[in-house]
Every structure is written in structure tokens, then in C-alpha cells.
N, CA, C and O atoms as a Tinker XYZ file with bonds, in Angstrom:
   448  protein
     1  N      5.843000   53.031000   11.214000    73     2
     2  CA     5.890000   54.400000   10.741000    64     1     3
     3  C      7.305000   54.952000   10.886000    63     2     4     5
     4  O      8.204000   54.251000   11.350000    81     3
     5  N      7.498000   56.195000   10.494000    73     3     6
     6  CA     8.826000   56.808000   10.544000    64     5     7
     7  C      9.338000   56.982000   11.966000    63     6     8     9
     8  O     10.536000   57.171000   12.174000    81     7
     9  N      8.444000   56.920000   12.943000    73     7    10
    10  CA     8.852000   57.020000   14.353000    64     9    11
    11  C      9.153000   55.650000   14.963000    63    10    12    13
    12  O      9.525000   55.557000   16.132000    81    11
    13  N      8.992000   54.595000   14.174000    73    11    14
    14  CA     9.285000   53.251000   14.659000    64    13    15
    15  C      8.119000   52.527000   15.294000    63    14    16    17
    16  O      8.297000   51.450000   15.862000    81    15
    17  N      6.931000   53.097000   15.211000    73    15    18
    18  CA     5.753000   52.470000   15.818000    64    17    19
    19  C      5.116000   51.457000   14.877000    63    18    20    21
    20  O      5.313000   51.510000   13.663000    81    19
    21  N      4.362000   50.549000   15.443000    73    19    22
    22  CA     3.669000   49.504000   14.708000    64    21    23
    23  C      2.175000   49.819000   14.687000    63    22    24    25
    24  O      1.567000   50.035000   15.735000    81    23
    25  N      1.589000   49.846000   13.497000    73    23    26
    26  CA     0.164000   50.129000   13.323000    64    25    27
    27  C     -0.552000   48.799000   13.102000    63    26    28    29
    28  O     -0.179000   48.026000   12.219000    81    27
    29  N     -1.584000   48.537000   13.910000    73    27    30
    30  CA    -2.242000   47.230000   13.923000    64    29    31
    31  C     -3.738000   47.394000   13.676000    63    30    32    33
    32  O     -4.414000   48.150000   14.373000    81    31
    33  N     -4.246000   46.673000   12.671000    73    31    34
    34  CA    -5.685000   46.633000   12.402000    64    33    35
    35  C     -6.318000   45.614000   13.337000    63    34    36    37
    36  O     -5.846000   44.480000   13.421000    81    35
    37  N     -7.374000   45.998000   14.037000    73    35    38
    38  CA    -8.044000   45.091000   14.975000    64    37    39
    39  C     -9.341000   44.561000   14.357000    63    38    40    41
    40  O    -10.368000   45.240000   14.363000    81    39
    41  N     -9.277000   43.352000   13.831000    73    39    42
    42  CA   -10.451000   42.724000   13.242000    64    41    43
    43  C    -11.469000   42.481000   14.352000    63    42    44    45
    44  O    -11.169000   41.820000   15.346000    81    43
    45  N    -12.656000   43.012000   14.176000    73    43    46
    46  CA   -13.684000   42.915000   15.203000    64    45    47
    47  C    -13.574000   43.979000   16.274000    63    46    48    49
    48  O    -14.374000   44.005000   17.208000    81    47
    49  N    -12.595000   44.853000   16.150000    73    47    50
    50  CA   -12.366000   45.867000   17.175000    64    49    51
    51  C    -12.725000   47.279000   16.772000    63    50    52    53
    52  O    -12.662000   48.185000   17.602000    81    51
    53  N    -13.101000   47.495000   15.516000    73    51    54
    54  CA   -13.524000   48.813000   15.028000    64    53    55
    55  C    -12.478000   49.895000   15.267000    63    54    56    57
    56  O    -12.816000   51.051000   15.522000    81    55
    57  N    -11.208000   49.513000   15.181000    73    55    58
    58  CA   -10.164000   50.520000   15.385000    64    57    59
    59  C     -8.808000   50.005000   14.913000    63    58    60    61
    60  O     -8.606000   48.819000   14.654000    81    59
    61  N     -7.903000   50.955000   14.817000    73    59    62
    62  CA    -6.489000   50.698000   14.561000    64    61    63
    63  C     -5.756000   51.144000   15.813000    63    62    64    65
    64  O     -6.054000   52.200000   16.371000    81    63
    65  N     -4.805000   50.348000   16.251000    73    63    66
    66  CA    -3.997000   50.774000   17.390000    64    65    67
    67  C     -2.560000   50.974000   16.931000    63    66    68    69
    68  O     -2.098000   50.349000   15.976000    81    67
    69  N     -1.874000   51.852000   17.631000    73    67    70
    70  CA    -0.466000   52.124000   17.368000    64    69    71
    71  C      0.302000   51.718000   18.617000    63    70    72    73
    72  O      0.000000   52.166000   19.723000    81    71
    73  N      1.296000   50.867000   18.425000    73    71    74
    74  CA     2.053000   50.314000   19.543000    64    73    75
    75  C      3.531000   50.635000   19.358000    63    74    76    77
    76  O      4.060000   50.547000   18.250000    81    75
    77  N      4.189000   51.006000   20.447000    73    75    78
    78  CA     5.637000   51.148000   20.438000    64    77    79
    79  C      6.210000   49.748000   20.627000    63    78    80    81
    80  O      6.064000   49.175000   21.707000    81    79
    81  N      6.866000   49.174000   19.598000    73    79    82
    82  CA     7.328000   47.796000   19.723000    64    81    83
    83  C      8.464000   47.613000   20.729000    63    82    84    85
    84  O      8.700000   46.495000   21.189000    81    83
    85  N      9.160000   48.674000   21.073000    73    83    86
    86  CA    10.248000   48.573000   22.049000    64    85    87
    87  C      9.728000   48.447000   23.472000    63    86    88    89
    88  O     10.301000   47.732000   24.293000    81    87
    89  N      8.635000   49.149000   23.757000    73    87    90
    90  CA     8.107000   49.170000   25.125000    64    89    91
    91  C      6.819000   48.375000   25.284000    63    90    92    93
    92  O      6.441000   48.014000   26.398000    81    91
    93  N      6.140000   48.101000   24.161000    73    91    94
    94  CA     4.850000   47.431000   24.217000    64    93    95
    95  C      3.712000   48.356000   24.600000    63    94    96    97
    96  O      2.577000   47.907000   24.759000    81    95
    97  N      3.998000   49.640000   24.751000    73    95    98
    98  CA     2.966000   50.592000   25.170000    64    97    99
    99  C      2.064000   50.991000   24.010000    63    98   100   101
   100  O      2.506000   51.147000   22.872000    81    99
   101  N      0.792000   51.149000   24.335000    73    99   102
   102  CA    -0.175000   51.675000   23.382000    64   101   103
   103  C      0.082000   53.166000   23.226000    63   102   104   105
   104  O      0.032000   53.919000   24.199000    81   103
   105  N      0.358000   53.587000   21.994000    73   103   106
   106  CA     0.668000   54.987000   21.710000    64   105   107
   107  C     -0.582000   55.761000   21.326000    63   106   108   109
   108  O     -0.750000   56.922000   21.698000    81   107
   109  N     -1.459000   55.098000   20.574000    73   107   110
   110  CA    -2.596000   55.810000   19.997000    64   109   111
   111  C     -3.658000   54.814000   19.566000    63   110   112   113
   112  O     -3.359000   53.658000   19.267000    81   111
   113  N     -4.892000   55.272000   19.538000    73   111   114
   114  CA    -6.009000   54.493000   19.007000    64   113   115
   115  C     -6.725000   55.339000   17.968000    63   114   116   117
   116  O     -7.033000   56.507000   18.207000    81   115
   117  N     -6.987000   54.742000   16.819000    73   115   118
   118  CA    -7.731000   55.409000   15.744000    64   117   119
   119  C     -9.059000   54.665000   15.600000    63   118   120   121
   120  O     -9.080000   53.572000   15.034000    81   119
   121  N    -10.158000   55.219000   16.090000    73   119   122
   122  CA   -11.447000   54.526000   15.966000    64   121   123
   123  C    -11.971000   54.563000   14.533000    63   122   124   125
   124  O    -11.826000   55.563000   13.830000    81   123
   125  N    -12.573000   53.473000   14.120000    73   123   126
   126  CA   -13.272000   53.380000   12.836000    64   125   127
   127  C    -14.706000   52.988000   13.196000    63   126   128   129
   128  O    -15.055000   51.810000   13.112000    81   127
   129  N    -15.529000   53.936000   13.589000    73   127   130
   130  CA   -16.831000   53.611000   14.177000    64   129   131
   131  C    -17.858000   53.027000   13.216000    63   130   132   133
   132  O    -18.863000   52.474000   13.663000    81   131
   133  N    -17.634000   53.134000   11.916000    73   131   134
   134  CA   -18.639000   52.645000   10.969000    64   133   135
   135  C    -18.268000   51.306000   10.334000    63   134   136   137
   136  O    -18.978000   50.821000    9.453000    81   135
   137  N    -17.161000   50.707000   10.775000    73   135   138
   138  CA   -16.754000   49.376000   10.301000    64   137   139
   139  C    -16.012000   48.686000   11.436000    63   138   140   141
   140  O    -15.109000   49.274000   12.030000    81   139
   141  N    -16.379000   47.454000   11.742000    73   139   142
   142  CA   -15.727000   46.800000   12.884000    64   141   143
   143  C    -14.727000   45.718000   12.492000    63   142   144   145
   144  O    -13.875000   45.358000   13.305000    81   143
   145  N    -14.803000   45.194000   11.282000    73   143   146
   146  CA   -13.865000   44.157000   10.850000    64   145   147
   147  C    -12.694000   44.813000   10.112000    63   146   148   149
   148  O    -12.607000   44.741000    8.887000    81   147
   149  N    -11.817000   45.436000   10.850000    73   147   150
   150  CA   -10.679000   46.149000   10.268000    64   149   151
   151  C     -9.631000   45.117000    9.872000    63   150   152   153
   152  O     -9.247000   44.275000   10.685000    81   151
   153  N     -9.165000   45.179000    8.618000    73   151   154
   154  CA    -8.313000   44.113000    8.090000    64   153   155
   155  C     -6.867000   44.505000    7.842000    63   154   156   157
   156  O     -5.980000   43.664000    7.988000    81   155
   157  N     -6.598000   45.746000    7.472000    73   155   158
   158  CA    -5.226000   46.104000    7.124000    64   157   159
   159  C     -5.046000   47.611000    7.166000    63   158   160   161
   160  O     -6.003000   48.376000    7.052000    81   159
   161  N     -3.792000   48.018000    7.333000    73   159   162
   162  CA    -3.445000   49.437000    7.291000    64   161   163
   163  C     -2.205000   49.610000    6.425000    63   162   164   165
   164  O     -1.349000   48.728000    6.369000    81   163
   165  N     -2.115000   50.749000    5.754000    73   163   166
   166  CA    -0.937000   51.080000    4.950000    64   165   167
   167  C     -0.854000   52.588000    4.806000    63   166   168   169
   168  O     -1.870000   53.272000    4.679000    81   167
   169  N      0.365000   53.095000    4.829000    73   167   170
   170  CA     0.569000   54.514000    4.571000    64   169   171
   171  C      0.714000   54.729000    3.078000    63   170   172   173
   172  O      1.276000   53.894000    2.369000    81   171
   173  N      0.198000   55.865000    2.603000    73   171   174
   174  CA     0.284000   56.194000    1.192000    64   173   175
   175  C      0.256000   57.690000    0.996000    63   174   176   177
   176  O      0.460000   58.462000    1.933000    81   175
   177  N     -0.001000   58.089000   -0.245000    73   175   178
   178  CA     0.011000   59.497000   -0.599000    64   177   179
   179  C      1.415000   59.936000   -0.983000    63   178   180   181
   180  O      2.385000   59.228000   -0.711000    81   179
   181  N      1.531000   61.096000   -1.612000    73   179   182
   182  CA     2.838000   61.576000   -2.083000    64   181   183
   183  C      3.877000   61.708000   -0.970000    63   182   184   185
   184  O      5.071000   61.536000   -1.214000    81   183
   185  N      3.432000   62.009000    0.242000    73   183   186
   186  CA     4.352000   62.194000    1.368000    64   185   187
   187  C      4.270000   61.066000    2.395000    63   186   188   189
   188  O      4.839000   61.171000    3.482000    81   187
   189  N      3.570000   59.999000    2.054000    73   187   190
   190  CA     3.361000   58.866000    2.970000    64   189   191
   191  C      2.749000   59.298000    4.295000    63   190   192   193
   192  O      3.038000   58.719000    5.342000    81   191
   193  N      1.901000   60.319000    4.241000    73   191   194
   194  CA     1.261000   60.826000    5.461000    64   193   195
   195  C     -0.252000   60.606000    5.473000    63   194   196   197
   196  O     -0.970000   61.230000    6.254000    81   195
   197  N     -0.725000   59.724000    4.609000    73   195   198
   198  CA    -2.135000   59.354000    4.570000    64   197   199
   199  C     -2.235000   57.888000    4.985000    63   198   200   201
   200  O     -1.486000   57.048000    4.486000    81   199
   201  N     -3.141000   57.583000    5.883000    73   199   202
   202  CA    -3.326000   56.208000    6.338000    64   201   203
   203  C     -4.529000   55.609000    5.619000    63   202   204   205
   204  O     -5.618000   56.181000    5.631000    81   203
   205  N     -4.324000   54.463000    4.998000    73   203   206
   206  CA    -5.405000   53.737000    4.342000    64   205   207
   207  C     -5.753000   52.526000    5.198000    63   206   208   209
   208  O     -4.881000   51.746000    5.581000    81   207
   209  N     -7.027000   52.386000    5.488000    73   207   210
   210  CA    -7.517000   51.323000    6.361000    64   209   211
   211  C     -8.587000   50.550000    5.599000    63   210   212   213
   212  O     -9.544000   51.137000    5.093000    81   211
   213  N     -8.421000   49.230000    5.518000    73   211   214
   214  CA    -9.419000   48.401000    4.847000    64   213   215
   215  C    -10.248000   47.647000    5.881000    63   214   216   217
   216  O     -9.805000   47.391000    7.000000    81   215
   217  N    -11.457000   47.301000    5.472000    73   215   218
   218  CA   -12.348000   46.556000    6.360000    64   217   219
   219  C    -13.066000   45.473000    5.566000    63   218   220   221
   220  O    -13.161000   45.538000    4.340000    81   219
   221  N    -13.565000   44.483000    6.285000    73   219   222
   222  CA   -14.277000   43.366000    5.667000    64   221   223
   223  C    -15.780000   43.506000    5.889000    63   222   224   225
   224  O    -16.250000   44.343000    6.661000    81   223
   225  N    -16.498000   42.662000    5.188000    73   223   226
   226  CA   -17.953000   42.584000    5.327000    64   225   227
   227  C    -18.308000   41.102000    5.342000    63   226   228   229
   228  O    -18.983000   40.603000    4.441000    81   227
   229  N    -17.847000   40.407000    6.374000    73   227   230
   230  CA   -17.926000   38.956000    6.411000    64   229   231
   231  C    -18.825000   38.477000    7.546000    63   230   232   233
   232  O    -18.602000   38.813000    8.709000    81   231
   233  N    -19.835000   37.697000    7.203000    73   231   234
   234  CA   -20.734000   37.095000    8.189000    64   233   235
   235  C    -21.234000   38.118000    9.213000    63   234   236   237
   236  O    -21.025000   37.971000   10.417000    81   235
   237  N    -21.883000   39.130000    8.715000    73   235   238
   238  CA   -22.367000   40.232000    9.548000    64   237   239
   239  C    -23.792000   39.949000   10.010000    63   238   240   241
   240  O    -24.654000   39.596000    9.206000    81   239
   241  N    -24.030000   40.104000   11.291000    73   239   242
   242  CA   -25.380000   39.939000   11.829000    64   241   243
   243  C    -26.235000   41.135000   11.409000    63   242   244   245
   244  O    -25.688000   42.182000   11.061000    81   243
   245  N    -27.551000   41.006000   11.434000    73   243   246
   246  CA   -28.404000   42.154000   11.116000    64   245   247
   247  C    -28.137000   43.354000   12.033000    63   246   248   249
   248  O    -28.209000   44.503000   11.595000    81   247
   249  N    -27.834000   43.085000   13.290000    73   247   250
   250  CA   -27.538000   44.176000   14.228000    64   249   251
   251  C    -26.259000   44.910000   13.824000    63   250   252   253
   252  O    -26.208000   46.140000   13.828000    81   251
   253  N    -25.217000   44.128000   13.470000    73   251   254
   254  CA   -23.960000   44.744000   13.044000    64   253   255
   255  C    -24.117000   45.471000   11.712000    63   254   256   257
   256  O    -23.489000   46.506000   11.489000    81   255
   257  N    -24.955000   44.931000   10.826000    73   255   258
   258  CA   -25.189000   45.583000    9.537000    64   257   259
   259  C    -25.796000   46.967000    9.734000    63   258   260   261
   260  O    -25.464000   47.904000    9.007000    81   259
   261  N    -26.676000   47.095000   10.707000    73   259   262
   262  CA   -27.294000   48.393000   10.991000    64   261   263
   263  C    -26.312000   49.351000   11.661000    63   262   264   265
   264  O    -26.363000   50.559000   11.428000    81   263
   265  N    -25.431000   48.821000   12.483000    73   263   266
   266  CA   -24.489000   49.658000   13.240000    64   265   267
   267  C    -23.267000   50.060000   12.420000    63   266   268   269
   268  O    -22.827000   51.207000   12.485000    81   267
   269  N    -22.716000   49.119000   11.645000    73   267   270
   270  CA   -21.476000   49.356000   10.893000    64   269   271
   271  C    -21.812000   49.529000    9.420000    63   270   272   273
   272  O    -21.652000   48.609000    8.618000    81   271
   273  N    -22.276000   50.711000    9.082000    73   271   274
   274  CA   -22.838000   50.976000    7.760000    64   273   275
   275  C    -21.797000   51.076000    6.648000    63   274   276   277
   276  O    -22.154000   51.024000    5.471000    81   275
   277  N    -20.527000   51.218000    6.992000    73   275   278
   278  CA   -19.488000   51.322000    5.957000    64   277   279
   279  C    -18.548000   50.117000    5.973000    63   278   280   281
   280  O    -17.401000   50.211000    5.537000    81   279
   281  N    -19.037000   48.993000    6.474000    73   279   282
   282  CA   -18.234000   47.773000    6.482000    64   281   283
   283  C    -17.883000   47.398000    5.043000    63   282   284   285
   284  O    -18.653000   47.653000    4.117000    81   283
   285  N    -16.706000   46.790000    4.869000    73   283   286
   286  CA   -16.253000   46.425000    3.531000    64   285   287
   287  C    -15.638000   47.578000    2.766000    63   286   288   289
   288  O    -15.368000   47.449000    1.571000    81   287
   289  N    -15.413000   48.696000    3.422000    73   287   290
   290  CA   -14.885000   49.896000    2.767000    64   289   291
   291  C    -13.392000   50.063000    3.013000    63   290   292   293
   292  O    -12.802000   49.421000    3.882000    81   291
   293  N    -12.807000   50.946000    2.218000    73   291   294
   294  CA   -11.443000   51.419000    2.452000    64   293   295
   295  C    -11.542000   52.870000    2.883000    63   294   296   297
   296  O    -12.239000   53.667000    2.255000    81   295
   297  N    -10.849000   53.207000    3.948000    73   295   298
   298  CA   -10.888000   54.548000    4.516000    64   297   299
   299  C     -9.541000   55.232000    4.312000    63   298   300   301
   300  O     -8.493000   54.594000    4.417000    81   299
   301  N     -9.572000   56.517000    4.024000    73   299   302
   302  CA    -8.368000   57.341000    3.921000    64   301   303
   303  C     -8.408000   58.331000    5.076000    63   302   304   305
   304  O     -9.342000   59.122000    5.199000    81   303
   305  N     -7.383000   58.277000    5.920000    73   303   306
   306  CA    -7.333000   59.138000    7.098000    64   305   307
   307  C     -6.145000   60.076000    6.950000    63   306   308   309
   308  O     -5.012000   59.636000    6.753000    81   307
   309  N     -6.416000   61.379000    7.047000    73   307   310
   310  CA    -5.357000   62.381000    6.903000    64   309   311
   311  C     -5.251000   63.197000    8.190000    63   310   312   313
   312  O     -6.131000   63.151000    9.050000    81   311
   313  N     -4.161000   63.940000    8.298000    73   311   314
   314  CA    -3.989000   64.829000    9.440000    64   313   315
   315  C     -3.539000   64.141000   10.710000    63   314   316   317
   316  O     -3.753000   64.668000   11.801000    81   315
   317  N     -2.918000   62.972000   10.598000    73   315   318
   318  CA    -2.475000   62.244000   11.789000    64   317   319
   319  C     -1.146000   62.760000   12.338000    63   318   320   321
   320  O     -0.790000   62.464000   13.478000    81   319
   321  N     -0.415000   63.527000   11.535000    73   319   322
   322  CA     0.862000   64.064000   11.999000    64   321   323
   323  C      1.977000   63.040000   12.054000    63   322   324   325
   324  O      2.935000   63.200000   12.810000    81   323
   325  N      1.861000   61.993000   11.261000    73   323   326
   326  CA     2.887000   60.949000   11.226000    64   325   327
   327  C      3.054000   60.486000    9.780000    63   326   328   329
   328  O      2.130000   60.587000    8.973000    81   327
   329  N      4.235000   59.981000    9.470000    73   327   330
   330  CA     4.507000   59.482000    8.124000    64   329   331
   331  C      4.883000   58.011000    8.183000    63   330   332   333
   332  O      5.459000   57.525000    9.157000    81   331
   333  N      4.538000   57.326000    7.110000    73   331   334
   334  CA     4.944000   55.938000    6.968000    64   333   335
   335  C      6.321000   55.850000    6.336000    63   334   336   337
   336  O      6.952000   56.867000    6.049000    81   335
   337  N      6.769000   54.650000    6.126000    73   335   338
   338  CA     8.052000   54.393000    5.483000    64   337   339
   339  C      7.810000   53.869000    4.079000    63   338   340   341
   340  O      6.808000   53.196000    3.839000    81   339
   341  N      8.710000   54.164000    3.144000    73   339   342
   342  CA     8.538000   53.622000    1.796000    64   341   343
   343  C      8.687000   52.105000    1.806000    63   342   344   345
   344  O      9.321000   51.535000    2.693000    81   343
   345  N      8.098000   51.471000    0.815000    73   343   346
   346  CA     8.201000   50.017000    0.688000    64   345   347
   347  C      9.658000   49.614000    0.506000    63   346   348   349
   348  O     10.457000   50.352000   -0.070000    81   347
   349  N      9.980000   48.451000    1.000000    73   347   350
   350  CA    11.334000   47.924000    0.890000    64   349   351
   351  C     11.324000   46.715000   -0.028000    63   350   352   353
   352  O     10.557000   45.775000    0.178000    81   351
   353  N     12.180000   46.743000   -1.047000    73   351   354
   354  CA    12.320000   45.587000   -1.925000    64   353   355
   355  C     13.202000   44.544000   -1.251000    63   354   356   357
   356  O     14.064000   44.881000   -0.440000    81   355
   357  N     12.987000   43.303000   -1.584000    73   355   358
   358  CA    13.855000   42.239000   -1.093000    64   357   359
   359  C     14.013000   41.200000   -2.188000    63   358   360   361
   360  O     13.154000   41.068000   -3.060000    81   359
   361  N     15.101000   40.472000   -2.139000    73   359   362
   362  CA    15.442000   39.502000   -3.171000    64   361   363
   363  C     15.379000   38.100000   -2.586000    63   362   364   365
   364  O     16.124000   37.774000   -1.662000    81   363
   365  N     14.502000   37.280000   -3.117000    73   363   366
   366  CA    14.375000   35.897000   -2.670000    64   365   367
   367  C     14.960000   34.918000   -3.677000    63   366   368   369
   368  O     14.715000   33.715000   -3.584000    81   367
   369  N     15.730000   35.420000   -4.640000    73   367   370
   370  CA    16.225000   34.536000   -5.691000    64   369   371
   371  C     17.173000   33.471000   -5.154000    63   370   372   373
   372  O     17.334000   32.431000   -5.791000    81   371
   373  N     17.808000   33.693000   -4.002000    73   371   374
   374  CA    18.709000   32.704000   -3.430000    64   373   375
   375  C     18.031000   31.698000   -2.522000    63   374   376   377
   376  O     18.689000   30.790000   -2.015000    81   375
   377  N     16.738000   31.835000   -2.306000    73   375   378
   378  CA    16.005000   30.921000   -1.423000    64   377   379
   379  C     15.645000   29.662000   -2.206000    63   378   380   381
   380  O     15.081000   29.760000   -3.295000    81   379
   381  N     15.960000   28.476000   -1.672000    73   379   382
   382  CA    15.602000   27.242000   -2.388000    64   381   383
   383  C     14.104000   27.190000   -2.673000    63   382   384   385
   384  O     13.300000   27.527000   -1.803000    81   383
   385  N     13.715000   26.770000   -3.884000    73   383   386
   386  CA    12.300000   26.800000   -4.269000    64   385   387
   387  C     11.394000   25.918000   -3.419000    63   386   388   389
   388  O     10.190000   26.168000   -3.362000    81   387
   389  N     11.934000   24.890000   -2.755000    73   387   390
   390  CA    11.064000   24.052000   -1.936000    64   389   391
   391  C     10.746000   24.691000   -0.588000    63   390   392   393
   392  O      9.927000   24.162000    0.164000    81   391
   393  N     11.382000   25.825000   -0.268000    73   391   394
   394  CA    11.120000   26.510000    0.997000    64   393   395
   395  C     10.039000   27.571000    0.882000    63   394   396   397
   396  O      9.430000   27.952000    1.883000    81   395
   397  N      9.799000   28.047000   -0.319000    73   395   398
   398  CA     8.823000   29.111000   -0.506000    64   397   399
   399  C      8.324000   29.061000   -1.945000    63   398   400   401
   400  O      9.074000   28.707000   -2.855000    81   399
   401  N      7.076000   29.411000   -2.146000    73   399   402
   402  CA     6.528000   29.488000   -3.497000    64   401   403
   403  C      6.692000   30.905000   -4.007000    63   402   404   405
   404  O      6.238000   31.857000   -3.371000    81   403
   405  N      7.342000   31.047000   -5.154000    73   403   406
   406  CA     7.598000   32.361000   -5.728000    64   405   407
   407  C      6.965000   32.461000   -7.100000    63   406   408   409
   408  O      6.830000   31.466000   -7.812000    81   407
   409  N      6.581000   33.665000   -7.460000    73   407   410
   410  CA     6.117000   33.937000   -8.802000    64   409   411
   411  C      6.848000   35.176000   -9.281000    63   410   412   413
   412  O      6.793000   36.218000   -8.628000    81   411
   413  N      7.529000   35.078000  -10.406000    73   411   414
   414  CA     8.268000   36.213000  -10.934000    64   413   415
   415  C      7.329000   37.107000  -11.723000    63   414   416   417
   416  O      6.529000   36.628000  -12.528000    81   415
   417  N      7.430000   38.402000  -11.489000    73   415   418
   418  CA     6.647000   39.379000  -12.244000    64   417   419
   419  C      7.601000   40.465000  -12.717000    63   418   420   421
   420  O      7.833000   41.444000  -12.007000    81   419
   421  N      8.144000   40.299000  -13.894000    73   419   422
   422  CA     9.046000   41.301000  -14.437000    64   421   423
   423  C     10.311000   41.471000  -13.611000    63   422   424   425
   424  O     10.773000   42.595000  -13.417000    81   423
   425  N     10.879000   40.375000  -13.123000    73   423   426
   426  CA    12.097000   40.459000  -12.338000    64   425   427
   427  C     11.872000   40.623000  -10.852000    63   426   428   429
   428  O     12.827000   40.564000  -10.077000    81   427
   429  N     10.645000   40.824000  -10.437000    73   427   430
   430  CA    10.322000   40.927000   -9.008000    64   429   431
   431  C      9.586000   39.665000   -8.606000    63   430   432   433
   432  O      8.967000   39.007000   -9.443000    81   431
   433  N      9.649000   39.329000   -7.348000    73   431   434
   434  CA     9.044000   38.098000   -6.868000    64   433   435
   435  C      7.882000   38.393000   -5.931000    63   434   436   437
   436  O      7.912000   39.346000   -5.152000    81   435
   437  N      6.877000   37.567000   -6.026000    73   435   438
   438  CA     5.739000   37.623000   -5.114000    64   437   439
   439  C      5.700000   36.322000   -4.326000    63   438   440   441
   440  O      5.874000   35.243000   -4.892000    81   439
   441  N      5.473000   36.421000   -3.031000    73   439   442
   442  CA     5.285000   35.222000   -2.218000    64   441   443
   443  C      3.890000   34.677000   -2.455000    63   442   444   445
   444  O      2.920000   35.435000   -2.484000    81   443
   445  N      3.785000   33.388000   -2.622000    73   443   446
   446  CA     2.483000   32.751000   -2.817000    64   445   447
   447  C      2.169000   31.859000   -1.646000    63   446   448
   448  O      1.112000   31.228000   -1.616000    81   447
């Protein structure tokens, strides 16, 4: 985020944690009580102040299905008081092709 913290999705943990990478300290926990297989986080919105959290719905027991009713969903969380950073472009055109698989999409590269 803009404060330098790292946001981590906890698969099987029903939450997102925020860690200060310089100190290793836990800064914050964002519970996602209706989905436990949290897969990814990203900031978005016009001001990069909305947190998007994705979750999976993989090999769920009947007990977990009853408890985590919004598994497999994407969540939008607002009002956190923090902003993300804009995406950063990078150029891999100088990387030898045998070191990485690239696919060009209109002059931009995707890692495969």
C-alpha cells in the first residue's frame, strides 16, 4: 500500500493480514467471515482506496459449505483509510526467451 505495508491473503484463514515488511509486525487483520479460502487482494477504485479480495470454492466439506456461505466470491471493502499504489509497468524485452515465457499483447508482455 501507499504506507509501504504488505497485504496478504490467507488461504484457509478467512482473513487478510497487513504486515510491515521492515519490522515483520502484524499491522492489521481484515476478517472475511463468510469465505475461508482467501486467494488474492488488490487495491482498486478511482482513488485506489477500495480493497478487492477474492476467494476460492475448492474441495469444501459440507460443514464448511454451511459456514462459509460466500466462498468463491469477490469482496469489495471500503473505508479502510489506506490507499494502494498504481500498477507498475516493466519491460522484459531484454530477457533471453529461454529464461521466461512471454506473450506479447499489443506491445506489452505477460509472463506465462
